[in-house]
C-alpha positions in Angstrom: 0.0 0.0 0.0 1.1 3.5 -0.8 2.7 5.0 2.3 3.8 8.3 3.9 7.3 7.5 2.9 6.2 7.0 -0.7 4.4 10.3 -0.6 7.4 12.1 0.8 9.6 10.5 -2.0 7.2 11.4 -4.8 6.5 15.0 -3.7 9.8 15.9 -2.1 8.0 17.7 0.8 9.9 18.8 3.8 9.8 16.9 7.1 7.7 19.7 8.5 5.1 19.5 5.7 5.1 15.7 6.0 4.3 16.0 9.7 1.4 18.3 8.8 0.0 15.6 6.5 0.4 13.0 9.2 -1.5 15.1 11.7 -4.2 15.6 9.1 -4.4 11.9 8.5 -4.6 11.3 12.3 -7.5 13.8 12.7 -9.3 12.1 9.8 -9.1 8.7 11.5 -10.4 10.2 14.8 -13.2 12.2 13.4 -14.3 9.6 10.8 -15.4 7.4 13.7 -18.3 9.8 14.5 -19.0 11.7 11.2 -18.7 10.4 7.6 -15.9 12.5 6.2 -14.6 9.9 3.8 -15.3 6.2 3.1 -13.3 3.9 5.2 -11.6 2.2 2.3 -10.7 5.6 0.9 -9.3 6.6 4.3 -7.1 3.6 4.3 -5.7 4.8 1.0 -5.1 8.3 2.4 -1.6 8.8 1.2 -2.3 8.2 -2.5 -6.0 8.8 -3.0 -6.2 12.0 -0.8 -2.7 13.3 0.1 -1.0 12.8 -3.3 -4.1 13.6 -5.3 -4.5 16.9 -3.4 -0.8 17.8 -3.4 -0.6 17.6 -7.2 -2.5 20.9 -7.5 0.3 22.8 -5.7 2.6 22.9 -8.7 -0.1 24.7 -10.7 -0.5 27.6 -8.2 0.6 30.9 -9.9 3.5 32.7 -8.5 2.4 35.1 -5.8 -0.9 33.4 -5.1 -2.5 35.1 -2.1 -6.2 34.2 -2.1 -7.8 30.8 -2.8 -11.4 29.7 -2.7 -11.8 25.9 -2.3 -15.4 24.9 -3.0 -17.1 21.9 -1.5 -14.0 21.2 0.7 -15.4 18.2 2.6 -12.5 16.9 4.6 -10.2 19.4 3.0 -9.2 18.0 -0.4 -7.5 19.8 -2.0 -7.8 23.1 0.0 -5.8 22.0 3.0 -2.9 20.9 0.8 -3.0 24.4 -0.8 -3.0 26.0 2.6 0.0 24.0 3.6 1.9 25.3 0.5 1.0 28.9 1.4 1.4 28.7 5.1 4.6 30.8 5.2 3.4 33.4 2.7 2.5 36.7 4.5 -1.2 37.6 3.9 -2.2 34.4 2.1 -5.7 33.1 2.8 -7.4 29.9 1.8 -11.2 29.9 2.2 -12.7 26.4 2.6 -16.4 26.2 1.9 -18.6 23.3 2.9 -22.3 23.8 3.8 -22.3 20.7 6.1 -21.8 22.0 9.6 -20.0 19.0 11.0 -17.5 19.1 8.2 -17.0 22.8 8.9 -16.2 22.0 12.5 -13.6 19.4 11.4 -12.0 21.9 9.0 -11.7 24.4 11.8 -10.0 21.8 13.9 -7.6 21.1 11.1 -6.9 24.8 10.8 -6.2 25.1 14.5 -4.1 21.9 14.9 -2.0 22.5 11.8 -1.7 26.3 12.1 -2.8 27.0 8.6 -4.0 30.3 6.9 -7.5 29.0 6.5 -11.0 30.6 6.8 -13.8 28.1 7.0 -17.3 28.9 5.8 -20.4 26.8 6.1 -22.4 29.1 3.9 -23.6 27.9 0.5 -21.2 29.0 -2.2 -24.0 31.0 -3.8 -24.3 33.2 -0.7 -20.6 34.0 -0.2 -19.4 37.6 -0.2 -15.8 37.4 -1.4 -13.7 39.5 -3.8 -12.1 38.0 -6.9 -9.8 35.2 -6.0 -6.3 34.4 -7.4 -7.2 30.7 -7.5 -10.5 28.7 -7.3 -10.2 25.0 -6.7 -12.5 22.0 -6.2 -12.6 18.2 -6.2 -15.7 16.1 -6.6 -17.9 19.1 -6.0 -20.0 19.4 -9.2 -19.9 18.9 -12.9 -17.8 21.5 -14.7 -20.8 23.6 -16.1 -22.3 24.0 -12.7 -18.9 24.4 -11.0 -18.0 27.3 -13.3 -21.4 28.9 -12.5 -20.6 28.8 -8.8 -17.1 30.2 -9.4 -18.0 33.0 -11.8 -18.9 35.6 -9.1 -15.3 35.3 -7.6 -13.5 35.3 -11.0 -11.2 38.1 -11.9 -9.1 38.8 -15.0 -6.2 36.7 -13.6 -8.1 34.0 -11.7 -7.0 30.4 -12.3 -9.4 27.6 -11.8 -7.8 24.3 -10.7 -10.3 21.4 -10.8 -9.7 17.7 -10.1 -11.9 15.9 -12.5 -12.6 12.2 -13.3 -13.0 10.2 -16.5 -15.8 12.5 -17.8 -13.4 15.6 -17.9 -13.6 16.0 -21.7 -17.4 15.7 -21.8 -17.7 18.2 -19.0 -15.5 20.7 -20.8 -17.6 20.3 -24.0 -20.8 20.8 -21.9 -19.4 23.9 -20.1 -18.5 25.5 -23.5 -22.3 25.7 -24.2 -22.6 28.3 -21.4 -19.1 29.7 -20.9 -16.1 30.9 -22.9 -12.8 30.0 -21.4 -9.3 28.7 -22.0 -8.7 25.2 -20.7 -5.7 23.0 -20.2 -6.0 19.3 -19.1 -3.1 17.6 -17.3 -3.0 13.9 -16.5 -3.6 13.1 -12.8 -0.7 11.6 -11.0 -3.0 9.2 -9.1 -5.4 7.9 -11.8 -4.7 7.6 -15.5 -8.4 8.2 -16.3 -8.6 11.4 -14.2 -7.2 14.9 -14.9 -6.3 18.3 -13.4 -8.3 20.8 -15.5 -7.0 24.4 -15.5 -9.4 27.2 -16.5 -8.6 30.8 -17.4 -10.4 33.8 -18.9 -13.8 32.6 -17.8 -16.9 34.5 -19.2 -20.5 33.6 -19.9 -21.1 33.2 -23.7 -23.3 36.2 -23.7 -20.4 38.3 -22.5 -17.8 36.7 -24.8 -17.0 36.1 -28.4 -16.4 32.7 -30.0 -15.5 29.9 -27.7 -11.8 29.1 -27.4 -10.6 25.6 -28.5 -8.7 23.3 -26.1 
């Protein structure tokens, strides 16, 4: 089974960062006994299915990233990994959003125990009052057309969307182009050959844009 040592080797994280991931894993095991954060089998595969899968987004963060909105954070994937990467950056802030109150309580515990630059919201994404973000991320939150609709109010000229998608990524991009104009890049996932990291830039509704951009 993929281990913490495998994760450290493949990501080259520091000992300090590895310790943060280990604390996160421990909190998940403890809390998952009373609230359903992740399936038990998925938790047993934490280091590959969750840690490595979330960490892969870090390399896509633009230089100077200060503000991140992670939608549908659940147990913190990938938002907590992003917050770890930004923890020493003055002024950085990662907003984790999950409307389930118990998950919000867990995320606040992670923030406190790991000392991360996190703000937790249990409001629905549609009701958030936030300025444009440098990065908007999500994993397993919604199909891309709906996801981009949620993200649009927080999208600025230089915003980058980083979305972990499954085997339907291409179909979701095609469907999203019926409503939105954007530039997209698709990168192979490091954890699943049928999954992808989809990067979105220059997001606009079709009514506000010219012809849609090709992949």
